[in-house]
C-alpha positions as CSV (number, residue, x, y, z in Angstrom):
1,M,0.0,0.0,-0.1
2,I,2.8,2.4,0.8
3,G,4.5,1.5,-2.4
4,R,1.2,2.5,-4.3
5,V,1.0,5.7,-2.4
6,T,4.7,6.5,-3.1
7,L,4.3,5.7,-6.7
8,H,1.2,7.9,-7.0
9,L,3.0,10.7,-5.2
10,V,6.1,10.4,-7.4
11,A,3.9,10.3,-10.6
12,W,2.1,13.5,-9.3
13,C,5.4,15.2,-8.6
14,V,6.9,14.3,-12.1
15,A,3.6,15.5,-13.7
16,F,3.7,18.7,-11.8
17,L,7.4,19.5,-12.7
18,V,6.7,18.7,-16.3
19,L,3.7,21.0,-16.4
20,S,5.6,23.7,-14.6
21,V,8.5,23.5,-17.1
22,L,6.1,23.4,-20.1
23,T,4.0,26.4,-18.7
24,E,7.1,28.5,-18.1
25,E,8.1,28.0,-21.7
26,V,4.6,28.6,-23.1
27,Y,3.7,31.4,-20.6
28,P,6.9,33.2,-19.5
29,S,7.0,34.8,-16.1
30,S,8.1,38.3,-17.5
31,V,6.8,40.0,-20.6
32,Q,8.2,43.0,-22.4
33,L,5.6,45.4,-23.8
34,K,6.5,48.3,-26.1
35,V,4.1,51.2,-26.1
36,S,4.1,54.2,-28.4
37,A,1.7,57.1,-28.8
38,T,1.0,59.6,-31.5
39,V,-0.1,63.1,-30.5
40,L,-2.3,64.6,-33.2
41,K,-1.5,68.1,-34.4
42,K,-4.1,70.6,-33.4
43,A,-4.6,74.4,-33.2
44,W,-7.1,76.1,-31.2
45,M,-8.5,79.7,-31.5
46,R,-10.3,81.9,-29.1
47,V,-11.6,85.1,-30.4
48,L,-11.6,87.9,-27.7
49,T,-12.7,90.8,-30.0
50,A,-13.8,90.9,-33.5
51,P,-15.8,93.3,-35.6
52,Q,-19.5,92.2,-35.8
53,A,-20.5,94.4,-38.8
54,L,-18.9,96.3,-41.7
55,S,-20.0,100.0,-42.1
56,I,-19.4,101.3,-45.6
57,T,-19.7,105.0,-46.2
58,R,-19.9,107.0,-49.4
59,A,-16.3,108.0,-48.8
60,D,-15.3,104.3,-48.6
61,L,-17.1,103.6,-51.8
62,D,-15.3,106.5,-53.5
63,R,-11.9,105.5,-52.2
64,G,-12.6,101.7,-53.0
65,Y,-11.7,100.3,-49.6
66,V,-12.5,100.3,-45.9
67,E,-9.9,100.7,-43.1
68,V,-11.7,98.8,-40.4
69,P,-11.3,100.7,-37.1
70,E,-11.8,97.7,-34.8
71,S,-9.2,95.0,-34.7
72,T,-9.6,91.2,-34.3
73,V,-7.9,89.9,-31.1
74,L,-7.3,86.1,-31.1
75,L,-5.7,83.7,-28.7
76,V,-4.0,80.9,-30.5
77,R,-2.7,77.6,-29.1
78,N,-0.9,75.1,-31.2
79,N,0.9,71.9,-30.5
80,S,2.6,71.5,-33.9
81,P,6.3,72.4,-34.1
82,E,5.6,73.3,-37.9
83,G,3.2,76.1,-36.8
84,F,-0.3,76.8,-37.8
85,A,-2.4,78.2,-40.7
86,I,-4.9,80.9,-40.6
87,E,-7.7,80.4,-43.1
88,L,-9.8,83.1,-44.4
89,Q,-13.1,83.1,-46.2
90,S,-14.7,86.4,-47.3
91,D,-17.8,87.3,-49.2
92,P,-16.6,88.1,-52.7
93,R,-19.7,90.3,-53.6
94,L,-18.8,92.6,-50.7
95,V,-15.0,92.2,-50.5
96,A,-12.7,91.9,-53.6
97,E,-9.5,91.8,-51.5
98,V,-8.5,91.4,-47.8
99,A,-5.3,93.0,-46.5
100,L,-4.5,91.4,-43.0
101,L,-2.2,93.5,-40.9
102,G,-0.4,92.6,-37.6
103,L,0.8,89.1,-38.3
104,P,4.1,88.3,-36.6
105,G,7.0,88.4,-39.0
106,A,4.9,90.0,-41.9
107,D,3.8,93.5,-42.7
108,R,0.7,92.2,-44.3
109,A,-1.0,89.4,-46.0
110,V,-3.2,90.0,-49.0
111,F,-5.9,87.7,-50.2
112,S,-8.2,88.1,-53.2
113,G,-10.8,85.7,-54.7
114,G,-12.7,85.1,-51.5
115,S,-10.2,82.9,-49.6
116,G,-6.7,82.5,-48.5
117,V,-4.3,80.9,-46.1
118,V,-1.3,82.4,-44.2
119,T,1.0,80.2,-42.1
120,Q,2.7,81.1,-38.9
121,P,5.7,79.2,-37.6
122,G,6.1,78.0,-34.1
123,Y,4.8,75.9,-31.4
124,F,2.6,77.7,-28.9
125,Q,2.2,75.5,-25.8
126,F,0.4,78.5,-24.2
127,E,-2.0,80.9,-25.8
128,T,-0.4,83.5,-28.0
129,R,-2.2,86.8,-28.6
130,L,-2.5,88.1,-32.2
131,E,-4.1,91.5,-32.9
132,L,-5.1,91.6,-36.5
133,R,-6.2,94.7,-38.4
134,W,-8.1,94.8,-41.6
135,R,-8.2,96.8,-44.8
136,L,-10.9,95.6,-47.1
137,R,-11.0,96.4,-50.8
138,L,-14.6,96.7,-51.7
139,G,-16.1,94.3,-54.3
140,P,-18.7,95.0,-57.1
141,G,-21.7,94.2,-54.9
142,A,-20.6,96.8,-52.1
143,A,-23.1,99.4,-51.2
144,E,-23.4,102.0,-48.5
145,G,-24.7,101.0,-45.2
146,L,-24.1,98.4,-42.4
147,H,-23.4,94.9,-43.4
148,P,-22.7,91.7,-41.5
149,W,-19.0,91.0,-41.0
150,P,-17.8,89.6,-44.3
151,V,-14.8,87.6,-43.3
152,Q,-14.6,84.2,-41.4
153,L,-11.4,82.9,-39.8
154,Q,-10.3,79.6,-38.6
155,V,-6.9,78.2,-37.7
156,Q,-5.5,74.7,-38.3
157,A,-2.2,73.0,-37.4
158,V,0.4,72.5,-40.1
C-alpha cells in the first residue's frame, strides 16, 4: 500500500514538474511590452474681440476700400512644431481683397478671390495673442450701409 501511495506521489510530482516547465516555456513569467503614442496636431483659437459688422460709407465707396477701425484679437494655441495656418473666407460680392495686418513676421498678408491661407511658424504651448487689423478692398456688390462682417477665420495645425 505504501508502495502504491509513493508511486502515485512520485507520478504527481513528475507531472507537476513537467507541467511547470512546459508552462514556463509557453507562458514566461516576465513579458516585455512596447508602447508608443502619436499626438495629433491641433490648433485652437479663441476670439476675444472681432468686428460684428462692416460699415461702408460714401467716402469708402469713392476710395474703394475700408480701413476697419476695430481689430480682431485672437488667442491661438498650437501643438505642432511646424506652426499653424490661418484660413480666411470672405464674401466676394462685398470684398474683392483682404489685407490682413499685424501678423508676426509679416507686414501684411493680402488675399483675393474670397479665400486665403497664411501660415505662422512655431509651437505655442500656451495661448499666444494676435491682434489683427483689416483693410478691405470693396467688391462689385458693395453698397453704402451696415453689413454683416464679411470675413470668417479659422486656424489649423500645419
